[in-house]
N, C-alpha and C positions, 0 to 999 in steps of 0.2 A: 554424420553421413560421410561415407568414404567415397571419394571420386574413383571412377572406373580406371583412370590412369594409374592410381596408386595400387589398385587390385592387380592390374597387369604387371606392374613393377614387382609386387610381392611374388606373383606367380613366376616371373622370370628369374628372380633371385633363388627361389626354391628349386626351380628346374636346373639352375647351375650347381645345385648341391649345397647351398648354404643352409645352415641350421635355422630353425624357426626363430630362435632367440637372436641370432645375428641379423636375420632379415628384419625382425621387428625393430631392432636398434638402428639399422641402416635406413629404414623407411619412416620411422616414427609412428608406425601402426602398432597397436597393442598386440601382445603375444597371443591373446585369446582370439583376436581377429585373424592373425596370421595362421593360427592353428585351424580355424574354421575354413579359411581359404584353402589351406593345404589339404583338408579332408573333404572338400567340396560341400561344405555345410553353409558357406557364406552366400547370402543373396542380397541384392540391393533392396533398399526400402521401396515400397510401392504405396500408391494411393495416399490415404490420410496420414500414415506414419511418415511418408516422405515430405508431405507439406509441413507437418509439425517440426520435423528435423530441420528443414530449410528455414523455417521462421526463427529458429534459435530458441534458447531457453526462455521459459516464462518467468519473468521477474516481477514480483509485486511492487507497486509504487511505494516510494518512500513517504514518510510523514510530510516532508516539505512539499512533495509533489501533490499530495492530497490537500494540503492547506492552500497551496496556490490555486488549485482547481476550484476549491470552495470559494476563495476570494474572487476569482474571475466570474464564477457563476453569480455571486452576490452583486458584483459590479454590473453585470449585464441585467440582472433582475431589478436592481434599484431598491430603495428603502420601502416603497409602498407595500409589497407583499408581506414584509416583515411587520409593518404596522398593522396590517389586517390580521396577521397571525396572532399578535399580542393583544389586539383589541378584542378578539373573540373570547379570550379567557383572562381573568384577573389572576396574576400570580399571587400565591400566598406565601407568607414567610412565617415559619414556626421557629421561635427561638426560646431559650430558657429566659426566665425573667431578668437575670443580670445581663445576659447577652443582648436582650431586647432593649434594655435601658441604654447600654453602650451604643447600640445601633441607632437609636433615636437621637442620642447626643451627637453622633458623627453626622447624621443627616441635618440636624439643626446648624451645626458648624459649617457644613458645605453649603447649605442654603444661605447662610449669612454671608459667606464669601462670594456668593453669586455663581457657584459651580453647579447648583441644582436649581431648577425653576421653582418659584413659589407654588405651593399646593396645599391642600388641606392637610392638617395635622393627622397623623396616624393615631387612631383611637387606641387607647390602652385596652387590652382585653380585660374583661371582667373575671377576676380570679374565682368568683363563685360559680361562673358558668362552666368551668372545667371539671 
């Protein structure tokens, strides 16, 4: 958005006989805008275009901003809604047999160290059922 004072300055320099290039360099206004002012094609922004230009460029939020917003929302919401969400569906884990064995061993070790609460053992799938 170009201030009207700058437009008046451009018109004044052009009226003094300066070239469009010299006027653009002196005022910091683009040569295209100086040419539009010189040929009476320039018009100030009106209405919605003016509001958008005054608001500045639209910049998408960064990943860090999105993560912190999610953390704030979770802190305000508390753990209860998450418990309700996970209680409504039992997650399933589909692993290859060797990966499943390793998974079960890690769970046993973590449970023995007290890092996981004691719970029922995960039943091995029946290979004949597949």
